[in-house]
C-alpha positions in Angstrom: -0.1 -0.2 0.2 2.9 2.1 0.6 4.8 1.6 -2.6 1.4 2.0 -4.7 0.9 5.7 -2.2 4.7 6.3 -2.9 4.4 5.8 -6.8 1.3 8.2 -7.0 3.6 10.9 -5.1 6.4 10.7 -7.4 4.0 10.5 -10.2 2.5 14.1 -9.3 5.4 15.4 -8.3 6.6 14.5 -11.4 4.1 16.2 -13.7 4.4 18.8 -11.5 7.7 19.8 -11.9 6.9 18.3 -15.5 4.4 21.5 -16.0 6.8 23.7 -14.1 9.2 23.6 -16.2 6.7 24.4 -19.6 5.8 27.1 -17.4 9.1 28.1 -17.4 10.1 27.8 -20.6 7.4 29.7 -22.0 8.1 32.7 -19.5 11.4 32.8 -20.2 10.4 32.9 -24.6 11.7 36.0 -26.0 9.1 36.9 -28.0 7.1 36.7 -24.6 9.6 38.7 -22.5 8.9 41.4 -24.8 5.5 41.4 -24.6 5.8 41.0 -20.6 8.4 44.1 -20.8 6.1 46.6 -23.9 3.4 46.5 -20.3 5.6 48.9 -18.2 5.4 51.0 -21.5 1.5 50.7 -20.9 1.5 51.5 -17.8 3.5 54.5 -18.1 1.4 55.5 -20.6 -1.7 54.9 -18.2 0.3 56.8 -15.3 0.9 59.6 -18.1 -2.9 60.2 -18.0 -3.9 60.3 -15.2 -1.4 62.8 -14.1 -2.6 64.5 -16.6 -6.3 64.2 -16.0 -4.9 65.3 -12.1 -3.8 68.5 -13.2 -6.8 69.1 -15.4 -9.0 69.1 -12.8 -6.6 71.3 -10.7 -6.5 73.5 -12.9 -10.2 73.8 -13.9 -10.0 72.5 -17.1 -12.7 69.8 -17.9 -13.6 67.4 -16.2 -12.4 63.3 -16.1 -11.9 60.8 -13.6 -8.7 60.3 -12.4 -7.8 56.9 -12.5 -6.7 53.6 -14.7 -10.5 53.6 -16.5 -10.6 57.2 -16.7 -6.8 56.7 -18.6 -8.3 54.6 -21.0 -11.9 56.5 -21.2 -9.7 59.1 -22.3 -7.3 56.8 -24.6 -10.4 55.5 -26.5 -11.6 59.2 -27.7 -8.5 60.3 -29.3 -7.7 59.3 -33.4 -6.2 54.9 -32.9 -7.0 54.6 -29.5 -8.9 51.8 -29.7 -5.4 50.5 -31.9 -3.7 51.4 -29.0 -6.3 49.7 -26.2 -6.3 46.2 -27.9 -2.9 46.3 -28.0 -2.6 47.2 -24.4 -4.7 44.1 -23.5 -2.4 41.7 -24.8 0.6 43.7 -23.2 -0.9 43.6 -19.7 -1.9 40.5 -20.1 1.4 39.1 -21.1 3.2 41.2 -17.9 0.6 39.7 -15.7 1.2 36.1 -17.5 4.4 37.0 -16.0 4.2 38.3 -12.7 1.7 35.4 -12.2 4.6 32.5 -13.7 6.8 34.4 -10.7 4.6 33.9 -7.8 4.0 30.3 -8.4 7.8 29.5 -9.4 9.5 32.2 -7.9 11.4 34.3 -9.8 14.6 33.9 -12.0 16.4 37.1 -11.3 16.0 36.8 -7.5 19.6 35.0 -6.2 18.3 31.4 -4.1 19.9 32.5 -0.6 17.2 34.2 -0.3 15.7 34.1 3.1 12.5 31.5 3.0 10.5 35.0 4.6 12.1 36.9 1.2 11.1 34.1 -1.2 7.5 33.9 0.4 6.7 38.6 0.4 8.4 38.0 -3.2 5.8 35.5 -4.3 3.3 37.5 -2.2 4.3 40.9 -4.4 4.5 38.8 -7.5 1.0 37.7 -6.9 -0.2 41.4 -6.6 1.3 42.9 -9.3 -0.2 39.8 -12.2 -3.9 40.9 -10.6 -3.4 44.5 -11.7 -1.9 43.5 -14.6 -4.5 41.4 -15.8 -6.8 44.5 -13.9 -5.5 46.7 -16.2 -5.6 44.1 -19.3 -9.8 43.7 -18.7 -10.1 47.5 -18.0 -8.7 48.2 -21.7 -10.8 45.0 -23.4 -13.5 46.6 -21.9 -12.8 50.3 -23.2 -11.4 48.9 -26.2 -15.2 46.9 -26.6 -16.8 50.5 -26.1 -18.3 48.8 -22.6 -16.3 50.4 -20.6 -16.8 50.8 -16.6 -15.8 53.8 -14.1 -13.1 52.1 -11.9 -14.6 54.7 -9.0 -17.9 53.9 -9.6 -16.9 49.8 -9.4 -15.2 50.9 -6.2 -18.1 53.1 -4.5 -20.6 49.6 -5.3 -18.6 46.8 -4.0 -18.4 49.2 -0.6 -21.6 49.8 -1.0 -22.5 46.3 -0.7 -19.7 45.1 2.1 -21.1 47.8 4.4 -24.7 46.2 4.2 -22.8 43.6 7.3 -20.8 44.2 9.9 -18.2 41.0 8.4 -18.1 43.0 5.2 -17.5 46.2 7.2 -14.6 44.5 9.0 -13.4 43.1 5.9 -13.1 47.0 4.6 -10.7 48.3 7.7 -8.6 45.0 6.8 -8.7 45.5 3.1 -7.8 49.3 3.7 -5.0 48.7 6.5 -3.6 45.9 3.5 -3.5 49.3 1.1 -2.4 52.0 3.5 0.3 49.2 4.2 0.9 48.7 -0.1 1.0 52.4 0.0 3.8 53.2 2.8 5.7 50.3 1.3 6.1 52.2 -2.3 7.5 55.2 -0.1 9.8 53.4 1.5 11.4 51.3 -1.5 11.2 55.7 -3.5 13.0 57.0 -0.1 15.9 54.0 0.1 16.1 53.9 -3.6 15.3 49.7 -2.8 13.4 50.2 -7.1 17.0 50.0 -7.8 17.7 46.6 -7.0 14.7 45.5 -9.8 16.9 47.1 -12.3 19.8 46.1 -14.8 23.4 47.7 -15.1 23.8 50.5 -14.2 21.7 53.1 -13.7 21.9 57.1 -14.3 20.6 59.8 -11.6 17.7 60.8 -13.8 17.0 57.1 -13.5 17.1 57.2 -10.1 15.7 60.8 -9.3 12.1 59.6 -11.5 12.5 56.2 -9.3 12.2 57.8 -6.1 9.8 60.7 -6.9 7.7 58.6 -8.7 7.7 55.6 -6.0 7.0 58.1 -3.5 4.1 59.5 -5.2 2.3 56.5 -5.9 2.6 55.5 -2.3 0.9 58.0 -1.1 -1.4 58.3 -3.3 -2.1 54.5 -2.7 -2.8 54.7 1.1 -5.2 57.8 0.5 -7.1 55.9 -1.1 -6.7 53.4 1.9 -7.9 56.0 4.2 -10.9 57.1 1.7 -12.0 53.4 2.9 -11.4 53.5 6.0 -13.2 57.1 6.3 -16.4 55.5 4.2 -17.5 52.5 6.6 -16.5 55.4 9.8 -18.6 57.8 8.3 -21.1 54.7 6.3 -20.3 57.0 3.4 -19.6 54.9 0.6 -19.5 57.6 -2.1 -16.4 58.9 -0.1 -14.6 55.8 -1.2 -14.0 55.8 -4.8 -10.5 54.5 -4.9 -8.0 56.5 -7.0 -9.7 59.1 -8.3 -11.6 59.9 -5.3 -8.6 60.2 -3.4 -7.0 63.1 -5.5 -10.5 64.8 -6.3 -10.1 65.0 -2.3 -7.5 66.3 -2.1 -8.0 69.5 -4.5 -10.4 70.2 -2.3 -8.4 70.6 0.5 -6.3 74.3 1.0 -3.9 74.5 -1.0 -6.0 71.6 -3.0 -4.9 73.0 -6.8 -0.8 73.2 -5.3 -1.4 69.8 -3.9 -3.4 68.5 -7.0 -0.6 69.5 -9.5 1.7 68.0 -7.5 0.2 64.8 -6.4 -0.3 64.9 -10.6 3.4 65.2 -11.6 4.1 62.6 -8.6 1.7 60.3 -11.2 3.7 61.2 -14.0 6.9 61.0 -12.8 6.2 57.0 -12.3 5.2 57.1 -15.6 8.2 58.3 -16.8 10.4 55.9 -14.4 7.6 52.8 -15.9 9.6 53.6 -19.5 13.3 52.8 -17.9 11.9 49.9 -16.2 10.5 48.6 -19.8 14.3 48.6 -20.9 15.9 48.0 -17.7 14.0 45.7 -15.3 14.7 41.8 -14.1 12.5 39.6 -15.8 
């Protein structure tokens, strides 16, 4: 009986290793890698547009939603925007799949000597990035087909549904604290310049400055989203939880809000520019 179980276990292990090896070979394919790297360019363009919308709102220009859906809606209304969105679907999906491979198999660019805790953290981070890029791909797919939905309205609706129960409210607060922690990590990564570990070869002063400012700006914006979720729960006002768009518009409503919103927009644009550097130099 034990021999049978041992044989089954060995077979399952062999099948898993073969499957992992196949996935790994696909991930290391140079063409697939180029599509995945293009995901950084797509992300950079999205951040540039979000920053532009934030600055436009601060200066009293035409309205818009300062988040990923707003950026894609803006792009969809431009000549050739539909084609760009379909390209975005492909490159965002490729990057999402790449990050999923990292989450399952680990990163080939990380040393094997890393502690178990570091490896677990890297895999969680890879899975989180996979979720972000796949969400980008889904959003781009919707707007390319002309049926895109605002991220802020989705966020508000989701929050309202969860707030109908005590357990849902607790889950929202826990999720908000996780979001704030992620934002704090981005700020730390920018301030400490740990992001340089993600890049290959020597790095110019310009790239270091873009990464530092970009990560700090994005981290503060992410943390603000978490703070708004907590406020929404504490005040039973789900409309306050409207994602990045709500965070930026709340910032603009504060004293000196115009200046603060312009600074936030510039910071997000800076992260977008840094994304272009990642497309060329990120370890994959």
